[in-house]
N, C-alpha and C positions, 0 to 999 in steps of 0.2 A: 352251093346248096343253100337254096330258098327255105323261108321259114315253114312252110308247109311240110317239107320234106324231112325238116328236121324234128318238128313237132312228130311225126309219123315216126321215127325211128324212138324219140325219147317216150312217147306214150305206150310203145309197145314193146321196152326194151326187156321186159322179163321174158316175154316170149320168145324174142328174138335170140337171147341168149340160150334158151333152152333147145332152139329148133337150128341153130348153127355149133359149129366146131371150132373154138377157141383156136386152137392151132392152126386148122385149115383157112380160117379166114385171115389170121394175121400173115400167113405166107401168101395168100392171094393178094391181101393189100399192097404186101412188099414187091410183089413181082409187077404189079401194074402201076407200081411208082405213085402209089397214092399216099402210103407212109414210107418214109426213109426209115434206115436202121436206127438212126439217134433217136427219132420219135419212139419206135419200139423199145430201145432201151431203156427210156423214161419209164414206160410203161413196167418192163421186166423188173427193174430193179427197184420200182417204188412201192409195190404192192406185192405182197406175200401170196395170198392165194386165188388161184384161178378164174373164181367166180368175179372176184374184185377186177382182175385184169380184163375179163371178158367185157366186162359192164365199162371200164376207162376204154376199151380200143373201139366200142360203138361211139362213146363220146368223143374222142378223138376223130372219128368219121365224120362227126356233124359238123366240124370246122375245117375241113378238108377242102374246100373251095367248089365252084359252082359245076363241077361234073361229077363230084363224090357220090352223088345218090346214085348217078346212072352207073356207075363203077361197082356200087355196092349190089344195084340190081342185077347186073352183069354175072358178077360173083355168086350170088344166090341162085338166078336162074340157072346156072351151070353145076352148082355143089349142093344147095340147100333149098330144093323145092318149097318145102313148108315154109321158110323164111320170105321166100319170093312172093309167096301168095299173101303174105301180110304186109309186103312192101309195094307189090306192082301197083299202076296208075288208078285202077277202077278204085282202088281202097282209098288213095288218095282223093278222090271225088266224095266218095262215101263217107269217108271219115271228117272231111272238112266243107261238108255241104251247106254249112251254116256260114261259112268264109267267104261269101259273096255281098257285093255293095249292092245299094238299092237298085243299080241298074241290072243286077244279076249277072255282073262281070266278076271273075275272081280276084282278090286282092293280091293273091300270090300265082305265080304261074311256075308250074312244073319244068323241070329240064326234060322230061321225058319227051320222047318224038318218037311215034310207032313205026316211022319211016328212018330212024336214024341206024346206020350200022353199029354193031357192037363193038367198043373200043377194044381196042388188043393193045397191050404193053410191046415195045420192041424187045423186052426181053422174057416174055409169055412162054415162048417155045424154048426158052433155055432152061433144059430141064437141069444141067449140071449145076447151075447159079441157083435153082429153087431147091435141089437136094442140099448144096452146101451149106445154104442158109438156113433151113430146116434143121441141119444137124448143129449149127452154132449160133443161132439166133438167142437162144437163152443165156450165152456166154457174153453177151454185149453188155455194155453199160456206157454213160456219159460220164459219170462220176460225181462230182461233190456240189455243182450247182445247179440252177434252173436254167433254162435256156429258152428263147422265144422261138416261134415256128421258123422266123426267119434266121436266126441262127442254127436251126436243126436242117435246113436245107442247106447252109453254107457248108455245115459241118459234114453233112452225108455227101455232097458234091467233092469235097475235098479228100475224103474218105475213100470215094470210090475212085477217083484220080489216081491216088498213091497205088491202091490195090490193083487197079488194073493195069499200071505201068510195069509191075512186079519190082522187085527190088534193085535197088542202083548201087547196092554194095557188094563187094567182092571181099571174099575170106582174107586177111592180110594183117600181120604183126604191128602192134603200136610201137613205134620207133621213136616218138618224139620224147624229148627230154621234159622232166616233172622235177619240180624241188624234191631234196628228200627232208622234209620235216623230222622224220623219225628214224634214227639210225638203227638199223637192224643188228643186235649182238649176234656173233658168229659162234659155232660149235667147231670143235677140232676132234670131234670122234661120232661115230655113228651110235646114237641111243639106243639101248636096250630097255626090257622090262622085266620085273622080276618072274612074274607068273604067266604074262600073255604075249603071244607074237606081237612080233613090230609090221607095219607094212614097210616095204623096201622102199627107202629114200635115201639112195646113195649114188645114182648117177648126175651125169651133165644134163640128160635130159629129165629133170626134175619133174616138173609140171606145167600144166596149163590152166591158164585162168581166162574167161570169157565174162566182162563185165559190160552189162546193159545198163545205161544211165540215161533215163528219161528225164530231160529237165523242161522241157516246153511243151505245149500242149497245141494241136490245131484248134484255132477260133477260141483259143483262152478257156475252155471248158474246164479245165484245171488249173491251179494258180502256179506260175512260175517255180520252180525248186530251187530258190536262192542258195547258195551255199553247197549245189551237188557239185560244183566244178572244184571245190575244196577237196571233197571226197575223192572224185577222179585222180585230182593227184597224189592224194595221201596212198589211196590203195592201188595204183600202179607202181609207185615206189615201194610200197611193202611188199608185194609180190613179183617184183623184178629183183629185190634184195634177197628174197628166198629161193631165187632161181628158177622162177616161172616164165615162161613166155605169155606174152599179154596180148589179147584180143580185147579191143576195147571200142563200143560204139555208143553215139548218142542220141538220142530221137528218132529210135527206129518205129517204122510202121508194124504192122503183123507181118505184111509180105515181106519186108526186110528181115525181121527176125526169122521166119520160117525158113528163108532161103539162105542164111547165114548159118544156122544152127544145121542144116543138111550139108553144106559144104564142110563143115568143120567135122562133123561125124565121118565123112569118107576120107578125111586128109589125114596124112602122116604124123599130123601134130599130136594125133591123140596116141600115138605110138609112146606113151609116157608114163611115169610113175605116180602122177596123181592128176586129178581134175577138178577144178573149180571155178562154180559159177557164183556171179554176183550181181544182182538185181535191185538197183534203185531208181524207186517210182512212187507215184501216188497209187494207194492200194485201198483194199477194204477185205472186210471177211463176212459174207453173207450166204446163210444156208450152208453152212459148215465148209465153205470154200475159200481159199484164198485168193483174191484177185489183185492182178497188176494192171495199172492202164497204160497202154502205149500210146506213142506221139499222135496215133489216127484215132484217139479214142476208144479203140477196140480193146478188149480184154484178153490177157494171157493169166489162164490159171496156172498156180503153182503145181498142182498135181501133174498137169500136160506136161510141164519142165522134167519134171522126176521121171515121167513116164517115157519120155524122149532119151533120156539115158541109161534107162535100165539094162538088165542083162538081156533082155529079149530085143532092145532095140538099138543097142550099141554095144554090140560084141566086142570091140578093141577096148573097153575098159571094165571087161571082165576080171573081177579079182582085184581092181586096182580101188583106192580111196576115192569117194565123189563128195565133195564138199559143196553144200548150197547154202547163200547167204541170201536172205531177202530183207533188205532196208526199205520199208513199207509200212503205210498204218496199215491195221487190221480191224479199224473202226474208228470213230471220233469221239470217244469216250475218253477224259481225262482222267489220268490216273494220278489221284492226290496223295501223294503218300507223306569255289563251286557256285551257287546260285548264280543263274544267269538272267540278265534285263529282258524281260518278256517282250519288248520291242525289237529283239535280235532273235526271237526264237519262232520258229514255226512247228506246225503239226505234220505233221505228214505220213602098173606092173604088167608083167604082160602075160597074159594067157593066148596060147595060140587060138585065135578065132576059128581056126578050121576044125579045132580039136577040143570043143569045151568039154568042162565037166559034165558029169551027168546030175539027175536030180538037182538041177541049180535053179535056186530060186530066183523069182522076178527081180525082186527089190532086194539088192545087197549091198553092203561096203558103201553105204550111203549116210552122210550127217548131215542134217538140216539144222539151220539157225535162223529165227526170226528176231528182227529188232525189237518185236513187243508182243505181248500175249493176244489170244483173238478178242477183238472188241474194242480195243484200244489203240489211242494214237501214239506215232512214232515222233520223234521230236528233231529237229534240224536247226541248228545255228546259222545264221545267215552269212557268218564270217567264217567260221571253223568247222561248217559241215555237220552232217548227221552224228547226233551222239552216239550211236552205235557205231560207226566207221570210225570215229576219233577214237574212241575207246579200243576199238579192236587194233587198229594202227600202233597205239601207244603200248598195249598190253604186250601184242606178238613180238613187237620190234625187242622189248626188253627180256620176253620169256620164252620165247619159240626156239632159243637154243638147246633148253633142258627140258622142255616142258610139253607134254603131248597136247593135240589138238583139243580135245575134250576139256581137258584141265584148262587149257588157254580159255577155251570160251566160259567156263565157270568166272574165271577171273574178269573177262569182259563183261559179263553180267554184273558182277558186284561192282566193278568200275563205275557203269552207266547208273547205277541204281543210286549213285551216290550224287548225280544231277538234278537240281530242281531248278523250275522257273520260279523268278521272283514273284510273278503276279498272283499265281494260285498254288504255288508249291506242287505242280504238277511233275510225276517223275515216268519212268519207263521199267518194264520189267523183260529182259531178254526171255525168249522161250526156244527151246530145241528139241530135237527127236533123233535118233538113230535106228535107221532100218538095216539088220544086219551087219552093223560096223563093230564086229567083234575083236577085232586086232587094235593094235595101239599106231596111232599116227604121229609119229615125231617129224619135223618138218627139217631137221637136220641144216641149218643154212648154213652156207660157207664150205660145207663137207661133200665130198665126192670120191669115190673109190677106184673112178677111172685113170 
């Protein structure tokens, strides 16, 4: 885009904003490959109100190369005639009539050519792609650091390659040996509660855990999560000793994750007494929603995960306890509140599905835990792993034989709250909620009635 074209946009910014629709323009820019998903992510994540996003979108367009103005003209001619009237070539001549040299020649040359054919993206006619992006573009983010436009293009190409190829993973149990740092104390009886019913946890098919651990990110758009492999070993060891089947995956893309979850939901593995989901990744909490950043820089919303396993979408788990753990940052604020060197610390049963009960709630039997509260960072030791995971493994190994899950997590929260960083005395506070989790869940490690 030359200087004349750039000034046409900037000088008429307010009118262009009034005469175009932000969402429609955004999608067209994406469809015509003028903006990548990562570029759009930056606008969506950094600016809160739509007017500011709209302005930043036009500013980004002015920096998108020699054909960007013509592409914008094509979009406006098709969808925004009033904006096209402001941008069409005759207005360039009128607006910059004084931008000629002494010989009457223009100092700048427009990319407009009246005989030029309208540029059409290879994916312009791909309505499914447009609809899908329209649905999800708000949910994308590149995370915690700024990237150059060159990085944007590289990231977007990598993302498109991994998504287009689909998932390379098949659902399979994790069979590798891991060290047992924590030894789980076993029980000799099925625990009961004085007042409340308990979830059945007595068979050999005790439970299934799906662990999602994002350690590395495409093009380094997020820092490597050092210490995450310690978390891997600790969690796999813990859940195995509790009698759970373990599905463990690292560095999944959005396509990988969706494919694996769909395989899991239709598998016989979910004919079990308990289901647990554990996510370890960089994350954030914005606009009231918790985000998990996947390997391909796409965003997975916590609420989307809960929906996938609710009663409406996963009937195999109706009536079964469902545990969700999210070891993610939910902001970047430090919670100033043992001691650890700052250089070693980073922030960061079965109901017959054919005959379900009537008047069934959509969300039930769910217990959800976060490593920290909204707005604050979670901490991860470079050697010992996440504070949250380390505390959980230590507490569960010692007390799961006679203590229910909700009380266990109170102990985990208290244990984690004792940690501090040396440099600024930062701490972190566990947060949890339950959705229809009305019975008591004892894990009964080592006991089965089979």
